[in-house]
Phi, psi and omega in degrees: 000132179258119182259007178085172179234148175223094178299150175241139178301140175091002178255158180291154179276341180213146184228141171260128177261127173268108182281111185255009183302313182297336178253289186295328180287307184287335184298336184258008180273142174295321178286140173257112183281145172303152183297325178297328178288316178300319179295318177292325174301315178295317181298319179294325177294319177296316180297328178287346177120356179298142176240359180219106188229114176287111198267318182195191183217134178264065175250157177305142182302330178295333179282307183230079185299336179298336187244023184292348185257037185303306181297323180294318182294316181294329175293331184275348184269133168273112181293130181261141177298139177083001180247137179254141188235068183297150175232149179274131174236138183267337190198185182293328175297316175298322178295321179300316178297318182292317179296319180297331181274357177083018177297143181248351179217135175234172174223146169244155191235104180249177184226144171285328188256148179295316185298313181290326178299318179292321182284325187272319185243356184058037181211159171287171175302313178303314179295323182290323177296322176296322179292323181285337188304309179288333176299309181293319180298313180297318179297318181289326177296326180274004179079021180270148167284143185233116175268128176255112175274136176235108186269165179059035179292341189235351180170153185228136184292340180259329186254345178083215180300135178259121180301136177306319180302327177287323176299315182295320180302308185286326180294320178293323177293321178297313183291329178293341174294333185118011178300144180267343174210150180236119182257115182274119186260127169264075196300329181247009169076029188262353186291152171230166190304322182298324178285329174299312177303315183295319179293312181295320181293320181293322176291323177296319180296333181275358176095009178274115186289143185299332184282358177259002186251137168240161177238147186227095187254137167264158187248034180310317182251017179071024182260356191300316180289323178295320177291323175298316181299320179294321180293320179300318180295341176262012175094001179288132183236008172237120181239129174276140178204164185230132180307125177071010182074021176299148166124185188153199175219127186291346184255004179224100186299335183272000181278105176274192189298156174294167169303130182286132180307316184293324178292321179294319179300314178298321177299308182291317181294326178294336179267002180075022181267127184282141176233336187079006187247137181271117185298314184293325176295323175292324175298312180298322177297317181290326173295316178300313183292322178299324177295324177292327182271347176077028177204157182285156174285140175281354184295133178289322179293323177297315177300318183283328187254348182279173174237166187282354182251122178292152183249000000 
């Protein structure tokens, strides 16, 4: 059923969705899916219209056993023209594996807060940035795009409120490494629109252009779409989301699922914002994947638009 669109002044006409389901989504699932299922998942995302798909992670298997098959998965994927398949790399060893696999886009994962940096990377913030420095430099020399994830930008389960000034400090250092994009993570889903505005305004004042910023909201308190709308109004045009609302963070117990791609699509399409992605195909994909995982999707749009039989 088409309920029409009603554009609002001041919003972008087109948005790129960075689909993080295959990496950020699956890494927190108890089930370890076979590589052929993961490859079909990626193929379904491409068929739905995605052009930016975070595919896997080159981290040691003992850290994220769900993604231990990174090379095998990339071998199983048929690369589509015009589609980017970034992978997460934690260090130079991960970059070497990515380069050997022919990857053209990578991501590094940093933290604003010291506690999460130690829990996630076993390093201080300074030490983690030092670790990323040669990774980003080598990747850029090889012509790769580099996405810099910055977690805990709006709140930390151990440290509480995160000062905006701290976000700006670490964000500017991340960008100075040579990152081509910075994704601001609300890792535990505590942000509300006022804080989103404060962070985006402060980053702009620090000289980070809005077209280099993406946002990555979790929906723990049901605020992900409200925060997304706020970011859109500030000119952000890359939004991270996960098929069916998959995801969380294995190192932050209070981090629930990502913003569901289908919920985001309903929101954007209703505003007349182009994405190039077919909502019904995403709904069908998330129903199919939920069956593979043995549990229903938490996405409201999947529930509303889906049928009981996976396709």
